[in-house]
mmCIF file of the C-alpha atoms, coordinates in Angstrom:
data_MODEL
# 
_entry.id   MODEL 
# 
loop_
_atom_site.group_PDB 
_atom_site.id 
_atom_site.type_symbol 
_atom_site.label_atom_id 
_atom_site.label_alt_id 
_atom_site.label_comp_id 
_atom_site.label_asym_id 
_atom_site.label_entity_id 
_atom_site.label_seq_id 
_atom_site.pdbx_PDB_ins_code 
_atom_site.Cartn_x 
_atom_site.Cartn_y 
_atom_site.Cartn_z 
_atom_site.occupancy 
_atom_site.B_iso_or_equiv 
_atom_site.pdbx_formal_charge 
_atom_site.auth_seq_id 
_atom_site.auth_comp_id 
_atom_site.auth_asym_id 
_atom_site.auth_atom_id 
_atom_site.pdbx_PDB_model_num 
ATOM 1   C CA . ASP A 1 1   ? -4.376  -47.721  106.289 1.00 0.00 ? 1   ASP A CA 1 
ATOM 2   C CA . LEU A 1 2   ? -6.062  -51.134  106.441 1.00 0.00 ? 2   LEU A CA 1 
ATOM 3   C CA . ARG A 1 3   ? -4.179  -52.526  103.453 1.00 0.00 ? 3   ARG A CA 1 
ATOM 4   C CA . LYS A 1 4   ? -0.806  -51.661  104.972 1.00 0.00 ? 4   LYS A CA 1 
ATOM 5   C CA . ILE A 1 5   ? -1.766  -53.388  108.215 1.00 0.00 ? 5   ILE A CA 1 
ATOM 6   C CA . SER A 1 6   ? -2.992  -56.408  106.235 1.00 0.00 ? 6   SER A CA 1 
ATOM 7   C CA . PHE A 1 7   ? 0.329   -56.559  104.382 1.00 0.00 ? 7   PHE A CA 1 
ATOM 8   C CA . PHE A 1 8   ? 2.366   -56.775  107.596 1.00 0.00 ? 8   PHE A CA 1 
ATOM 9   C CA . PHE A 1 9   ? 0.008   -59.341  109.099 1.00 0.00 ? 9   PHE A CA 1 
ATOM 10  C CA . GLY A 1 10  ? -0.150  -61.337  105.881 1.00 0.00 ? 10  GLY A CA 1 
ATOM 11  C CA . PHE A 1 11  ? 2.870   -61.972  103.700 1.00 0.00 ? 11  PHE A CA 1 
ATOM 12  C CA . LEU A 1 12  ? 5.632   -60.975  106.136 1.00 0.00 ? 12  LEU A CA 1 
ATOM 13  C CA . ALA A 1 13  ? 4.277   -63.066  109.012 1.00 0.00 ? 13  ALA A CA 1 
ATOM 14  C CA . PHE A 1 14  ? 3.737   -66.002  106.667 1.00 0.00 ? 14  PHE A CA 1 
ATOM 15  C CA . LEU A 1 15  ? 7.325   -65.686  105.436 1.00 0.00 ? 15  LEU A CA 1 
ATOM 16  C CA . GLY A 1 16  ? 8.576   -65.561  109.019 1.00 0.00 ? 16  GLY A CA 1 
ATOM 17  C CA . PHE A 1 17  ? 6.777   -68.788  109.930 1.00 0.00 ? 17  PHE A CA 1 
ATOM 18  C CA . LEU A 1 18  ? 8.060   -70.398  106.737 1.00 0.00 ? 18  LEU A CA 1 
ATOM 19  C CA . CYS A 1 19  ? 11.648  -69.645  107.739 1.00 0.00 ? 19  CYS A CA 1 
ATOM 20  C CA . LEU A 1 20  ? 10.968  -70.845  111.295 1.00 0.00 ? 20  LEU A CA 1 
ATOM 21  C CA . SER A 1 21  ? 9.646   -74.165  109.980 1.00 0.00 ? 21  SER A CA 1 
ATOM 22  C CA . TYR A 1 22  ? 13.187  -75.081  108.878 1.00 0.00 ? 22  TYR A CA 1 
ATOM 23  C CA . PHE A 1 23  ? 14.311  -75.078  112.507 1.00 0.00 ? 23  PHE A CA 1 
ATOM 24  C CA . ILE A 1 24  ? 11.348  -76.316  114.568 1.00 0.00 ? 24  ILE A CA 1 
ATOM 25  C CA . LYS A 1 25  ? 8.191   -78.343  113.998 1.00 0.00 ? 25  LYS A CA 1 
ATOM 26  C CA . LEU A 1 26  ? 5.196   -76.103  113.307 1.00 0.00 ? 26  LEU A CA 1 
ATOM 27  C CA . ASN A 1 27  ? 1.486   -76.813  113.307 1.00 0.00 ? 27  ASN A CA 1 
ATOM 28  C CA . THR A 1 28  ? -0.222  -75.671  110.106 1.00 0.00 ? 28  THR A CA 1 
ATOM 29  C CA . ASN A 1 29  ? -2.953  -73.871  112.044 1.00 0.00 ? 29  ASN A CA 1 
ATOM 30  C CA . TRP A 1 30  ? -0.354  -71.409  113.384 1.00 0.00 ? 30  TRP A CA 1 
ATOM 31  C CA . ILE A 1 31  ? -0.146  -69.650  110.013 1.00 0.00 ? 31  ILE A CA 1 
ATOM 32  C CA . LEU A 1 32  ? -3.867  -69.859  109.194 1.00 0.00 ? 32  LEU A CA 1 
ATOM 33  C CA . PRO A 1 33  ? -4.771  -66.355  110.525 1.00 0.00 ? 33  PRO A CA 1 
ATOM 34  C CA . PHE A 1 34  ? -2.116  -64.794  108.308 1.00 0.00 ? 34  PHE A CA 1 
ATOM 35  C CA . MET A 1 35  ? -3.394  -66.662  105.255 1.00 0.00 ? 35  MET A CA 1 
ATOM 36  C CA . PHE A 1 36  ? -6.864  -65.188  105.856 1.00 0.00 ? 36  PHE A CA 1 
ATOM 37  C CA . THR A 1 37  ? -5.371  -61.724  106.248 1.00 0.00 ? 37  THR A CA 1 
ATOM 38  C CA . GLY A 1 38  ? -3.464  -62.126  103.003 1.00 0.00 ? 38  GLY A CA 1 
ATOM 39  C CA . PHE A 1 39  ? -6.648  -63.304  101.277 1.00 0.00 ? 39  PHE A CA 1 
ATOM 40  C CA . PHE A 1 40  ? -8.557  -60.184  102.318 1.00 0.00 ? 40  PHE A CA 1 
ATOM 41  C CA . LEU A 1 41  ? -5.619  -58.042  101.226 1.00 0.00 ? 41  LEU A CA 1 
ATOM 42  C CA . TRP A 1 42  ? -5.732  -59.284  97.622  1.00 0.00 ? 42  TRP A CA 1 
ATOM 43  C CA . ILE A 1 43  ? -9.508  -59.274  97.155  1.00 0.00 ? 43  ILE A CA 1 
ATOM 44  C CA . PRO A 1 44  ? -9.771  -55.457  96.707  1.00 0.00 ? 44  PRO A CA 1 
ATOM 45  C CA . CYS A 1 45  ? -6.878  -55.553  94.241  1.00 0.00 ? 45  CYS A CA 1 
ATOM 46  C CA . LEU A 1 46  ? -8.506  -58.271  92.128  1.00 0.00 ? 46  LEU A CA 1 
ATOM 47  C CA . LEU A 1 47  ? -11.867 -56.492  92.124  1.00 0.00 ? 47  LEU A CA 1 
ATOM 48  C CA . LYS A 1 48  ? -10.262 -53.505  90.411  1.00 0.00 ? 48  LYS A CA 1 
ATOM 49  C CA . THR A 1 49  ? -9.185  -55.560  87.404  1.00 0.00 ? 49  THR A CA 1 
ATOM 50  C CA . PRO A 1 50  ? -11.266 -56.020  84.195  1.00 0.00 ? 50  PRO A CA 1 
ATOM 51  C CA . PHE A 1 51  ? -11.685 -59.683  85.137  1.00 0.00 ? 51  PHE A CA 1 
ATOM 52  C CA . ARG A 1 52  ? -13.573 -58.966  88.362  1.00 0.00 ? 52  ARG A CA 1 
ATOM 53  C CA . LYS A 1 53  ? -16.876 -60.511  87.153  1.00 0.00 ? 53  LYS A CA 1 
ATOM 54  C CA . PHE A 1 54  ? -15.116 -63.674  86.030  1.00 0.00 ? 54  PHE A CA 1 
ATOM 55  C CA . PHE A 1 55  ? -13.203 -63.787  89.317  1.00 0.00 ? 55  PHE A CA 1 
ATOM 56  C CA . LEU A 1 56  ? -16.384 -63.432  91.393  1.00 0.00 ? 56  LEU A CA 1 
ATOM 57  C CA . LYS A 1 57  ? -18.194 -66.179  89.469  1.00 0.00 ? 57  LYS A CA 1 
ATOM 58  C CA . LEU A 1 58  ? -15.191 -68.491  89.665  1.00 0.00 ? 58  LEU A CA 1 
ATOM 59  C CA . ASN A 1 59  ? -14.810 -67.783  93.372  1.00 0.00 ? 59  ASN A CA 1 
ATOM 60  C CA . LEU A 1 60  ? -18.492 -68.566  93.967  1.00 0.00 ? 60  LEU A CA 1 
ATOM 61  C CA . LEU A 1 61  ? -18.263 -71.831  92.021  1.00 0.00 ? 61  LEU A CA 1 
ATOM 62  C CA . ILE A 1 62  ? -15.105 -72.972  93.866  1.00 0.00 ? 62  ILE A CA 1 
ATOM 63  C CA . SER A 1 63  ? -16.637 -72.036  97.235  1.00 0.00 ? 63  SER A CA 1 
ATOM 64  C CA . ILE A 1 64  ? -19.772 -74.100  96.555  1.00 0.00 ? 64  ILE A CA 1 
ATOM 65  C CA . VAL A 1 65  ? -17.773 -77.139  95.381  1.00 0.00 ? 65  VAL A CA 1 
ATOM 66  C CA . LEU A 1 66  ? -15.401 -76.995  98.351  1.00 0.00 ? 66  LEU A CA 1 
ATOM 67  C CA . CYS A 1 67  ? -18.303 -76.561  100.764 1.00 0.00 ? 67  CYS A CA 1 
ATOM 68  C CA . LEU A 1 68  ? -20.061 -79.656  99.379  1.00 0.00 ? 68  LEU A CA 1 
ATOM 69  C CA . LEU A 1 69  ? -16.866 -81.703  99.532  1.00 0.00 ? 69  LEU A CA 1 
ATOM 70  C CA . LEU A 1 70  ? -16.250 -80.577  103.100 1.00 0.00 ? 70  LEU A CA 1 
ATOM 71  C CA . TYR A 1 71  ? -19.708 -81.762  104.157 1.00 0.00 ? 71  TYR A CA 1 
ATOM 72  C CA . LEU A 1 72  ? -19.375 -85.057  102.290 1.00 0.00 ? 72  LEU A CA 1 
ATOM 73  C CA . LEU A 1 73  ? -15.941 -86.019  103.613 1.00 0.00 ? 73  LEU A CA 1 
ATOM 74  C CA . PRO A 1 74  ? -16.925 -86.947  107.208 1.00 0.00 ? 74  PRO A CA 1 
ATOM 75  C CA . TYR A 1 75  ? -19.966 -88.985  106.075 1.00 0.00 ? 75  TYR A CA 1 
ATOM 76  C CA . THR A 1 76  ? -18.531 -90.717  103.015 1.00 0.00 ? 76  THR A CA 1 
ATOM 77  C CA . PRO A 1 77  ? -14.735 -90.812  103.468 1.00 0.00 ? 77  PRO A CA 1 
ATOM 78  C CA . GLN A 1 78  ? -14.500 -93.915  101.251 1.00 0.00 ? 78  GLN A CA 1 
ATOM 79  C CA . LEU A 1 79  ? -15.347 -91.737  98.213  1.00 0.00 ? 79  LEU A CA 1 
ATOM 80  C CA . PHE A 1 80  ? -12.138 -89.744  98.670  1.00 0.00 ? 80  PHE A CA 1 
ATOM 81  C CA . PRO A 1 81  ? -8.459  -90.681  98.221  1.00 0.00 ? 81  PRO A CA 1 
ATOM 82  C CA . VAL A 1 82  ? -6.782  -92.262  101.266 1.00 0.00 ? 82  VAL A CA 1 
ATOM 83  C CA . LYS A 1 83  ? -4.539  -89.221  101.796 1.00 0.00 ? 83  LYS A CA 1 
ATOM 84  C CA . LEU A 1 84  ? -7.583  -86.968  101.924 1.00 0.00 ? 84  LEU A CA 1 
ATOM 85  C CA . GLN A 1 85  ? -9.300  -89.323  104.348 1.00 0.00 ? 85  GLN A CA 1 
ATOM 86  C CA . GLY A 1 86  ? -6.349  -88.780  106.654 1.00 0.00 ? 86  GLY A CA 1 
ATOM 87  C CA . LEU A 1 87  ? -7.480  -85.175  107.144 1.00 0.00 ? 87  LEU A CA 1 
ATOM 88  C CA . ILE A 1 88  ? -10.383 -86.313  109.306 1.00 0.00 ? 88  ILE A CA 1 
ATOM 89  C CA . LYS A 1 89  ? -8.553  -89.189  110.998 1.00 0.00 ? 89  LYS A CA 1 
ATOM 90  C CA . LYS A 1 90  ? -7.926  -87.193  114.172 1.00 0.00 ? 90  LYS A CA 1 
ATOM 91  C CA . PHE A 1 91  ? -11.673 -86.580  114.564 1.00 0.00 ? 91  PHE A CA 1 
ATOM 92  C CA . GLN A 1 92  ? -12.814 -90.181  114.166 1.00 0.00 ? 92  GLN A CA 1 
ATOM 93  C CA . GLY A 1 93  ? -13.402 -92.855  116.789 1.00 0.00 ? 93  GLY A CA 1 
ATOM 94  C CA . TRP A 1 94  ? -13.151 -90.752  119.939 1.00 0.00 ? 94  TRP A CA 1 
ATOM 95  C CA . ASP A 1 95  ? -16.760 -91.367  120.962 1.00 0.00 ? 95  ASP A CA 1 
ATOM 96  C CA . GLU A 1 96  ? -15.987 -95.099  120.859 1.00 0.00 ? 96  GLU A CA 1 
ATOM 97  C CA . VAL A 1 97  ? -12.858 -94.563  122.967 1.00 0.00 ? 97  VAL A CA 1 
ATOM 98  C CA . GLY A 1 98  ? -14.957 -92.667  125.509 1.00 0.00 ? 98  GLY A CA 1 
ATOM 99  C CA . ARG A 1 99  ? -17.511 -95.490  125.707 1.00 0.00 ? 99  ARG A CA 1 
ATOM 100 C CA . GLU A 1 100 ? -14.849 -98.180  126.129 1.00 0.00 ? 100 GLU A CA 1 
ATOM 101 C CA . VAL A 1 101 ? -13.080 -96.330  128.953 1.00 0.00 ? 101 VAL A CA 1 
ATOM 102 C CA . SER A 1 102 ? -16.358 -95.411  130.671 1.00 0.00 ? 102 SER A CA 1 
ATOM 103 C CA . ALA A 1 103 ? -17.226 -99.101  130.898 1.00 0.00 ? 103 ALA A CA 1 
ATOM 104 C CA . VAL A 1 104 ? -14.312 -99.701  133.336 1.00 0.00 ? 104 VAL A CA 1 
ATOM 105 C CA . TYR A 1 105 ? -13.855 -96.257  134.906 1.00 0.00 ? 105 TYR A CA 1 
ATOM 106 C CA . PRO A 1 106 ? -15.040 -96.204  138.548 1.00 0.00 ? 106 PRO A CA 1 
ATOM 107 C CA . GLY A 1 107 ? -15.376 -92.435  138.538 1.00 0.00 ? 107 GLY A CA 1 
ATOM 108 C CA . LYS A 1 108 ? -13.237 -91.773  141.631 1.00 0.00 ? 108 LYS A CA 1 
ATOM 109 C CA . LYS A 1 109 ? -9.696  -92.821  140.788 1.00 0.00 ? 109 LYS A CA 1 
ATOM 110 C CA . PRO A 1 110 ? -7.402  -90.325  139.007 1.00 0.00 ? 110 PRO A CA 1 
ATOM 111 C CA . LEU A 1 111 ? -7.363  -90.827  135.248 1.00 0.00 ? 111 LEU A CA 1 
ATOM 112 C CA . LEU A 1 112 ? -3.846  -90.722  133.776 1.00 0.00 ? 112 LEU A CA 1 
ATOM 113 C CA . VAL A 1 113 ? -3.480  -90.704  129.982 1.00 0.00 ? 113 VAL A CA 1 
ATOM 114 C CA . SER A 1 114 ? -0.619  -90.836  127.499 1.00 0.00 ? 114 SER A CA 1 
ATOM 115 C CA . SER A 1 115 ? -1.426  -87.725  125.422 1.00 0.00 ? 115 SER A CA 1 
ATOM 116 C CA . ARG A 1 116 ? -3.390  -84.497  125.374 1.00 0.00 ? 116 ARG A CA 1 
ATOM 117 C CA . TYR A 1 117 ? -5.492  -85.889  122.507 1.00 0.00 ? 117 TYR A CA 1 
ATOM 118 C CA . LEU A 1 118 ? -6.729  -88.690  124.748 1.00 0.00 ? 118 LEU A CA 1 
ATOM 119 C CA . ALA A 1 119 ? -7.276  -86.247  127.607 1.00 0.00 ? 119 ALA A CA 1 
ATOM 120 C CA . SER A 1 120 ? -9.472  -83.896  125.584 1.00 0.00 ? 120 SER A CA 1 
ATOM 121 C CA . ALA A 1 121 ? -11.410 -86.782  123.992 1.00 0.00 ? 121 ALA A CA 1 
ATOM 122 C CA . LEU A 1 122 ? -12.146 -88.493  127.296 1.00 0.00 ? 122 LEU A CA 1 
ATOM 123 C CA . ALA A 1 123 ? -13.086 -85.211  128.983 1.00 0.00 ? 123 ALA A CA 1 
ATOM 124 C CA . PHE A 1 124 ? -15.599 -84.571  126.205 1.00 0.00 ? 124 PHE A CA 1 
ATOM 125 C CA . TYR A 1 125 ? -17.002 -88.019  125.387 1.00 0.00 ? 125 TYR A CA 1 
ATOM 126 C CA . MET A 1 126 ? -17.103 -89.706  128.793 1.00 0.00 ? 126 MET A CA 1 
ATOM 127 C CA . PRO A 1 127 ? -20.425 -89.059  130.612 1.00 0.00 ? 127 PRO A CA 1 
ATOM 128 C CA . SER A 1 128 ? -18.565 -88.115  133.829 1.00 0.00 ? 128 SER A CA 1 
ATOM 129 C CA . HIS A 1 129 ? -16.438 -85.523  131.929 1.00 0.00 ? 129 HIS A CA 1 
ATOM 130 C CA . PRO A 1 130 ? -13.264 -86.135  133.966 1.00 0.00 ? 130 PRO A CA 1 
ATOM 131 C CA . ARG A 1 131 ? -10.200 -83.865  133.996 1.00 0.00 ? 131 ARG A CA 1 
ATOM 132 C CA . PRO A 1 132 ? -7.385  -86.324  133.226 1.00 0.00 ? 132 PRO A CA 1 
ATOM 133 C CA . TRP A 1 133 ? -3.722  -86.014  134.129 1.00 0.00 ? 133 TRP A CA 1 
ATOM 134 C CA . VAL A 1 134 ? -1.399  -86.207  131.104 1.00 0.00 ? 134 VAL A CA 1 
ATOM 135 C CA . PHE A 1 135 ? 1.846   -88.150  131.417 1.00 0.00 ? 135 PHE A CA 1 
ATOM 136 C CA . SER A 1 136 ? 4.817   -86.419  129.789 1.00 0.00 ? 136 SER A CA 1 
ATOM 137 C CA . ARG A 1 137 ? 8.572   -86.963  129.776 1.00 0.00 ? 137 ARG A CA 1 
ATOM 138 C CA . GLU A 1 138 ? 9.230   -83.310  128.905 1.00 0.00 ? 138 GLU A CA 1 
ATOM 139 C CA . SER A 1 139 ? 10.547  -80.956  131.571 1.00 0.00 ? 139 SER A CA 1 
ATOM 140 C CA . PHE A 1 140 ? 8.361   -78.104  130.323 1.00 0.00 ? 140 PHE A CA 1 
ATOM 141 C CA . PRO A 1 141 ? 4.569   -77.829  129.800 1.00 0.00 ? 141 PRO A CA 1 
ATOM 142 C CA . THR A 1 142 ? 3.469   -79.223  126.445 1.00 0.00 ? 142 THR A CA 1 
ATOM 143 C CA . SER A 1 143 ? -0.252  -78.447  126.777 1.00 0.00 ? 143 SER A CA 1 
ATOM 144 C CA . GLN A 1 144 ? -2.799  -76.786  129.035 1.00 0.00 ? 144 GLN A CA 1 
ATOM 145 C CA . TYR A 1 145 ? -3.224  -80.090  130.873 1.00 0.00 ? 145 TYR A CA 1 
ATOM 146 C CA . ALA A 1 146 ? 0.302   -79.750  132.266 1.00 0.00 ? 146 ALA A CA 1 
ATOM 147 C CA . LEU A 1 147 ? -0.761  -76.419  133.775 1.00 0.00 ? 147 LEU A CA 1 
ATOM 148 C CA . TRP A 1 148 ? -3.999  -77.775  135.257 1.00 0.00 ? 148 TRP A CA 1 
ATOM 149 C CA . HIS A 1 149 ? -2.421  -80.897  136.760 1.00 0.00 ? 149 HIS A CA 1 
ATOM 150 C CA . ASN A 1 150 ? 1.096   -82.018  137.592 1.00 0.00 ? 150 ASN A CA 1 
ATOM 151 C CA . PHE A 1 151 ? 0.999   -85.756  136.937 1.00 0.00 ? 151 PHE A CA 1 
ATOM 152 C CA . LYS A 1 152 ? 3.753   -86.286  139.549 1.00 0.00 ? 152 LYS A CA 1 
ATOM 153 C CA . GLU A 1 153 ? 1.122   -85.506  142.190 1.00 0.00 ? 153 GLU A CA 1 
ATOM 154 C CA . LEU A 1 154 ? -0.118  -89.038  141.540 1.00 0.00 ? 154 LEU A CA 1 
ATOM 155 C CA . GLN A 1 155 ? 3.105   -90.638  142.803 1.00 0.00 ? 155 GLN A CA 1 
ATOM 156 C CA . GLY A 1 156 ? 2.216   -93.630  144.986 1.00 0.00 ? 156 GLY A CA 1 
ATOM 157 C CA . LYS A 1 157 ? -1.502  -93.401  144.231 1.00 0.00 ? 157 LYS A CA 1 
ATOM 158 C CA . GLU A 1 158 ? -3.694  -95.910  142.428 1.00 0.00 ? 158 GLU A CA 1 
ATOM 159 C CA . VAL A 1 159 ? -4.616  -94.597  138.992 1.00 0.00 ? 159 VAL A CA 1 
ATOM 160 C CA . LEU A 1 160 ? -6.469  -95.692  135.903 1.00 0.00 ? 160 LEU A CA 1 
ATOM 161 C CA . TRP A 1 161 ? -4.138  -95.521  132.911 1.00 0.00 ? 161 TRP A CA 1 
ATOM 162 C CA . VAL A 1 162 ? -5.342  -95.039  129.324 1.00 0.00 ? 162 VAL A CA 1 
ATOM 163 C CA . GLY A 1 163 ? -2.682  -95.129  126.651 1.00 0.00 ? 163 GLY A CA 1 
ATOM 164 C CA . ASP A 1 164 ? -1.729  -96.140  123.141 1.00 0.00 ? 164 ASP A CA 1 
ATOM 165 C CA . GLY A 1 165 ? -0.723  -99.718  122.468 1.00 0.00 ? 165 GLY A CA 1 
ATOM 166 C CA . MET A 1 166 ? -1.655  -103.008 124.078 1.00 0.00 ? 166 MET A CA 1 
ATOM 167 C CA . THR A 1 167 ? 0.534   -103.153 127.210 1.00 0.00 ? 167 THR A CA 1 
ATOM 168 C CA . CYS A 1 168 ? 0.572   -101.336 130.554 1.00 0.00 ? 168 CYS A CA 1 
ATOM 169 C CA . PRO A 1 169 ? 3.449   -98.872  131.126 1.00 0.00 ? 169 PRO A CA 1 
ATOM 170 C CA . LYS A 1 170 ? 6.466   -99.959  133.183 1.00 0.00 ? 170 LYS A CA 1 
ATOM 171 C CA . PHE A 1 171 ? 6.053   -97.170  135.746 1.00 0.00 ? 171 PHE A CA 1 
ATOM 172 C CA . LEU A 1 172 ? 2.722   -98.678  136.857 1.00 0.00 ? 172 LEU A CA 1 
ATOM 173 C CA . LYS A 1 173 ? 3.273   -101.000 139.856 1.00 0.00 ? 173 LYS A CA 1 
ATOM 174 C CA . SER A 1 174 ? 0.985   -103.986 140.417 1.00 0.00 ? 174 SER A CA 1 
ATOM 175 C CA . ALA A 1 175 ? -0.499  -103.184 137.016 1.00 0.00 ? 175 ALA A CA 1 
ATOM 176 C CA . LYS A 1 176 ? -3.611  -104.993 135.906 1.00 0.00 ? 176 LYS A CA 1 
ATOM 177 C CA . ARG A 1 177 ? -4.844  -104.690 132.340 1.00 0.00 ? 177 ARG A CA 1 
ATOM 178 C CA . LEU A 1 178 ? -8.579  -104.089 132.430 1.00 0.00 ? 178 LEU A CA 1 
ATOM 179 C CA . LYS A 1 179 ? -9.152  -104.024 128.689 1.00 0.00 ? 179 LYS A CA 1 
ATOM 180 C CA . SER A 1 180 ? -7.622  -103.286 125.314 1.00 0.00 ? 180 SER A CA 1 
ATOM 181 C CA . PHE A 1 181 ? -9.477  -102.232 122.195 1.00 0.00 ? 181 PHE A CA 1 
ATOM 182 C CA . CYS A 1 182 ? -8.956  -100.789 118.724 1.00 0.00 ? 182 CYS A CA 1 
ATOM 183 C CA . VAL A 1 183 ? -10.814 -98.156  116.700 1.00 0.00 ? 183 VAL A CA 1 
ATOM 184 C CA . LEU A 1 184 ? -10.792 -97.767  112.932 1.00 0.00 ? 184 LEU A CA 1 
ATOM 185 C CA . ARG A 1 185 ? -9.624  -94.425  111.545 1.00 0.00 ? 185 ARG A CA 1 
ATOM 186 C CA . ALA A 1 186 ? -9.217  -93.752  107.819 1.00 0.00 ? 186 ALA A CA 1 
ATOM 187 C CA . GLY A 1 187 ? -8.780  -97.466  107.132 1.00 0.00 ? 187 GLY A CA 1 
ATOM 188 C CA . LYS A 1 188 ? -6.201  -98.007  109.911 1.00 0.00 ? 188 LYS A CA 1 
ATOM 189 C CA . LYS A 1 189 ? -6.542  -99.384  113.436 1.00 0.00 ? 189 LYS A CA 1 
ATOM 190 C CA . ASP A 1 190 ? -5.440  -97.398  116.474 1.00 0.00 ? 190 ASP A CA 1 
ATOM 191 C CA . CYS A 1 191 ? -5.261  -99.512  119.637 1.00 0.00 ? 191 CYS A CA 1 
ATOM 192 C CA . TYR A 1 192 ? -5.527  -98.485  123.283 1.00 0.00 ? 192 TYR A CA 1 
ATOM 193 C CA . VAL A 1 193 ? -5.083  -100.133 126.659 1.00 0.00 ? 193 VAL A CA 1 
ATOM 194 C CA . VAL A 1 194 ? -6.766  -99.431  129.994 1.00 0.00 ? 194 VAL A CA 1 
ATOM 195 C CA . CYS A 1 195 ? -4.826  -100.443 133.116 1.00 0.00 ? 195 CYS A CA 1 
ATOM 196 C CA . ARG A 1 196 ? -5.080  -100.038 136.867 1.00 0.00 ? 196 ARG A CA 1 
ATOM 197 C CA . GLY A 1 197 ? -2.052  -99.766  139.145 1.00 0.00 ? 197 GLY A CA 1 
ATOM 198 C CA . ILE A 1 198 ? 0.111   -97.695  141.492 1.00 0.00 ? 198 ILE A CA 1 
ATOM 199 C CA . ALA A 1 199 ? 1.942   -94.766  139.881 1.00 0.00 ? 199 ALA A CA 1 
ATOM 200 C CA . ASN A 1 200 ? 5.715   -94.950  140.405 1.00 0.00 ? 200 ASN A CA 1 
ATOM 201 C CA . PHE A 1 201 ? 7.473   -92.406  138.200 1.00 0.00 ? 201 PHE A CA 1 
# 
């Protein structure tokens, strides 16, 4: 029965993730599939009530309003509260980051970055579409980039470093800062530095 399957993949899974969130850090998108399943579980139940016409009209109205707000938010974030603007912060400014790094990237040296967010942004927005190495202090893989590249392979090699902040990392020997720049996201500045040097982890 579809509704029984939906129940086990809806409420129970959601409850399990809720309990797990007290012990480890969870990303909200992990529980999103179960929220959709739970939504489809309750729709048939609500349609059997005497208020089904009211529910359908209300649902249509809310869907239209939310759709319009969703389209407006990226183009006119200043019309929304600051907390709501923060929802699109992670999507802003990456094209500018790609342009700034491309201006000093020779295209041959390995590109080492401080986070997977920078790696994915540079791979997408830079015209050369590089496959960066991601520096990590964890002993286990934290993203797919750790599986594609082991950044320790760069030991003793000259690399181009792109990271958060305004200074070159200490593990970079003979480091030379090529440029630093900031991008504006949801009213706040995020700054990055581009350095060249010999990797010495």
